[in-house]
N, C-alpha and C positions, 0 to 999 in steps of 0.2 A: 931408501930414497926419501929425502926431505922435500916437501913442497911448501914453500914459504907463502905467507899471506900475499905478497906481491905477485907471485906466480899464480896463485888462485884467482886474484883479481884480473889478471891478464886472460886467464882461461875463461872466466865469466864473461868478459867482453866479447870473446869470439863465440863461445858455445851458446851464449844467450842472444846472439845475432844483434848486438847493440853497437857495433862499429861498422863503418862503411864497407870494407871488403867482405864482411860476414853477413851483411843484410840479405834478406830473402826477396824473392820476386813474386811470391804469392802467399795468401793466408794459409793455404794447405802446407806449404813449406815451413812456415812458422810453427804450426801446430805439430807437425811431424818432428821438427828439430827439438822442440821443448817438451815432448811427451805430453802434449795437451795444454790448453789454455784454461785458467780458472774462469768460470762463468757464473758463479753464484751471484756476483754483482754484474749485471748485464753490460754496463759500459766498459768493464775491464777487457772484454774480448776484443773490441775494436781498438781500444787504446793500447793494449799490449801488442796487437798486430801492427798498429801504426808505428810504434817505436822501433820495429824491426824490419819494416819493408822499405825497399828502395823508393818505391812510388806508392805511398799509402792510398788505399781506395776503399771506401765503404761499399761501393758497388761490387767490387771483387769479393768482399766478405759476404755480402748479401747473396751473391750468385752461388758461392760455395756452400752456404748454409741452406738456402731455400729453393734454388733452381736446380743446380747440378747435384746437390746432396753429397758432395765430397767431404764435407765436414758435418759433424753431428753433435748435438748436446746430449749428455748423459750423466747420470750419477755414477761415481766410481770411488776413488780413494777418499776415505774419511767422510763419506756421505756428501762430499763436495760435488757441485755441478761443474762439468768440464765441457769444453769443445775439443773433439778429437777427430783425426782422420777416420772416415767411415770404415776403411779397410782394417783399422785397428780396433774397432769396437769389440770383437771377440777377445782380444788381449785384455782389455779393461774389464769386460764383463766377467770373464772366468778367472782372472787373477784376483779380483777383489769385489767386483760388482755383485756376484751371487751372494756372497757373505753379507754385504751391506744390505741387500734387499731382504734377506731372510730376517735380519735383525729388525729392520723397519716394519716388516709385516707382523712380527711377533709383538712389537710395540703397539701397532695400530689395533690389533686384536685386544690387547689389554686395555687400551683407551676406549674402544667401542663398548667394552664390558661395563663401563660406568653408566651406560644407557639401559642396561638390563642383561641378564644372563643369556638371553636368546641371540644376542649380537656377538656371535662367536666366530671361530674359523670358518665354519660352514656358511654362515651368513655372509662373511666377507667374500668367500669364493663365489657365491651366487651373485652378489652385488657387482663384483668385478666382471663377470660374464655379461651381465646386463649393461654395464657401462661400455664394454667393448662392442657389444651389438649396436648400441646407440651411436657410438663414435663411428663405427663402420657405415652406418646409414647416413650420418651427417657429413662424413668425409673428413672435414677438419672442424674442430670446435674447441671452445675454451672449457675449462673445468666447470664454470658456471652453467654453460649451455648443456653440457652432459648431465649435470646435476638436475637441471630443469626437465630433462627428457626421461630421467629415471627417478621416480618418486622416492624409492628407498634411500637414495643418496641425500635426501633432505634431512635425514635423521641427524640430530645433534647429540654430541657427547661432551663430557666434561674434561677439560685439561686443567691440571694443577688445582684440584678441588680444595677449597678452604684457604687458598693463597690469595694475597691481594691482587695477583694477576690472573686469577681464574678466568677461563674463557670457555665458550661453548661453540666450537666450530661445527660445520656440517660434515657429514661423512664423505661427501663427494670429493672434497679437497684431499683427504687422506687416501681414499681409494685411488684417485688419479696419481697421487704421488707414488704409491706402492706399485701401481701398474708401470709407471715410468722407470722405477728402480729395477723392476723385474724385466725390463726391456720389451714389454708388450705394447707400449705406446711410445711415441717420440714427440718431442717438441717441434712445431713448425714455426710459422712466422709469429712475431710478437704482436700483441694487440695494438701497440703504439709503434714508435720509432726504434732505432737501434739501442736506445738507452732503457727501453721498457723491460720490466721483469715479469710481465704477464704474457703468457704464450697460448697459442692454439695447439691442439694435439691431433695426431692421426695414429691409426693402428700401425704398429711397426712390423716390418717383415721379420721372420724368424732369423736368429743368428746361428750360424754353424757352430756346433759344439767344439770346444778346445780343451785339451788336458789342462786342468788347473795348475799343476806344477810347471808345465811348459809355459803357460801364460804368465805365471809369477816371475819366472826367469827372464822372459822377454821384457816384462814391465821394468824389472830392476836393471836390465841391460840398457834400456832406453833412458832410465834416470841417470845412470852412470855416464852415458854419452853426453847428456845435456848438463848435468850438475856435478859430476865427479871432479875432483875427489870429494868424498863425503864419508862420514863415520857410519858405523852400523846404526847408531841412534838416528842419524839423518835418514837413512834408507827406511827404517821402521816407521819413522814419523811421516814421511812423505807418502809412502805406499799404504800405511795403515796395517801392514802385515804383522803378525806375531813375530817375535824375535827368531824363533826356530825356522820359520819359513823364509825370513829375510836372510838368515845365515845360509840356508840351503841354496837359495838362489845365487848368492855370491859365490858359494863353493862350486855350483854347477857352471857358472861363468868362468871360473878360474880367475876371479878378480885379484889384481895385484895390490899389495899393501904399500902405503906411503905414510910417512910421519907428518902429522899436522899439529898445529898448536893445541887442538882439541883432543889429540890422541891418534889412534890408528885410523887412517882413512883408506878408501878403496877406489881404484880406477879399473877400467877395462884392461884386459891383457894388451900389452904393448902401448899403453896410453900414458906412460910416465914422462914423455918428452915435454919440452917447453913450448907453449904457444907464443907467437911473436908479440913483442911489446906493442899494444894498440895505439900508444901515444895518448895525448889528451883527448878525452871525450866526456860529454855530459848527456844526461838523459832525464826526462821527466816521466816516470812510470806510474801507472794507475794503482789504486788500492788492490791488494791481492794479486799483484803481478807475479808471474813465476820466478823472476829473479829475486824478489823480496821474500817470497814464501817457500823457496826451494829447499831450505835447510832448517833443521831444528836449532842447530848451533849457529848463531848469526853474528857472533862477536867479531869475526874476521872481516865483515863488511858493514857492520853497524856498531858504532860506539855504544857499549852497554849503558852509558850515562844518558843516552838519548832514547833508549828503547821505550820508556813509558810515555813518551810524547809522540812516537812514530807508530806504535802498535796499540791496539785496544787491549782491554783486560783479558781477552781470550787469545791474544797473540796474532790477531788479524792486522795486516799492514794497511795503513792509509796510503794515499798518494805520496810518492817519495821523489826526492831530487838526488841524482847520482853524479859523482865525479870520479872518473878513473877507477871504477869498481867499488866505490865506497858510498854508502848512503850519507849524505851531508846535510840533508834538510827535507822539507816537505813543500808541497804545492797544493793549491786549491783553485777552484773557479768560483768567483763571486757572482751574486745574482745579476749584476750588470754585464756578465760575460768575461770580465777581466780575469786572466790567469795570474795569480799572485804566488809568490814563494818566499820562504824564509830559510836561511842557511843556519845550521847549528854548528857548523865547523867552517872555519876560514881557511880555504886552500889557495888563497891568493887572487890577484886581479884577473888572471887568465880564466880561472874557474868561475869567478863572478860574471865575467862577460859571456862565457859560454852558456852558463845556466840562464842568464837573462835572454840570450838569443833563442834558446830552446823554449822558454816560456812564451816569447813573442810568436814563434812559429806555431806552437800548440794553440794559442789563442786564435790565430788566424785560421787554423784548420778546423777548430770547433765552430767558428762563425757564430750563427744564431743558436746553436745547440746548447742547452743548459744541462749540466750534470747533477745528479743526485747520488751521493756516495752512501751506500747502504751500511758500510762498516767504517764510519769516520773515526780516525784516531784523535786523541786530544789536540794535536797540533792542527789537524784539519779544521776542527771547530774554532780554534783560535784565529785561523786565517779567514774564516767565513763569518765569524761573529761580528 
């Protein structure tokens, strides 16, 4: 079975909830359908949800994250921070999270060692326990507040010794980061508004164990449902799994093969049918949006000639303009609040009008809120410069 680029773009519109009939009614539905929302850049969560909701509501997202707890921030694939449905936390934790946490812990021990040989694994374990005890007593607190309550966490160590960018962070930030990756603490409300990247923390309830192989299979199943078809390289890249584990998950699922321009692609069993033509549609998606970051091979929805302007040197996407399943430009918010955009591909007057209308709607929705993009692509800087 051949799945053409046109068919893939139609599938993207529906599976990514970016057209009218497919739009979601709640932030939980969005996170469920997309196998999580990128959350490394805080505004992405709200902006990604907004693009996919019939009635976008910051209050609904706030309620899901901080009142009902139906959504949760956690580190998972590729050390990235995600917002995921709380009932799926075990899937992400045991599919990839435990491996990510172990690597981060080993790295921190190595870094702490620059302060002296006594700052080893045992020291880190003891410091974690004191941090947890302080956090339990405080209820909710920032990393700085926990550090202030535990004198050991004021220890400084050296990052990148001898380099021009050498720095000396406090141990508290590293200890709290590893505790979060290990699932022992969780992020609660931000210190500022919904665009803030600074959070309070609380002790996390234990997560029920899950067989890692079963968790990996479920994670790949969810990726295929939201992003398939995709190549083995796409699956490996998005999940961060070794090739052998990615292959094993595809085999366990009985994934069906499809011919793509990039090579052999995979879909869930019985999912080779066509999605309906969504018709004309435009979207302004934030940096690191799932639709822009969902595949390693991006040529079928982004002209390779435009890649260096739309992605930074590490491959992180800036805010993008979409037309009918293709990235055709970029957008940004200027200091005065205006949402501006630039098209790199001319897709006609209908596309220009639709994109301009989306920019106007987004500007009105943002109102007085000002965005700071943590991973600006070159074109983002051009638009705001």
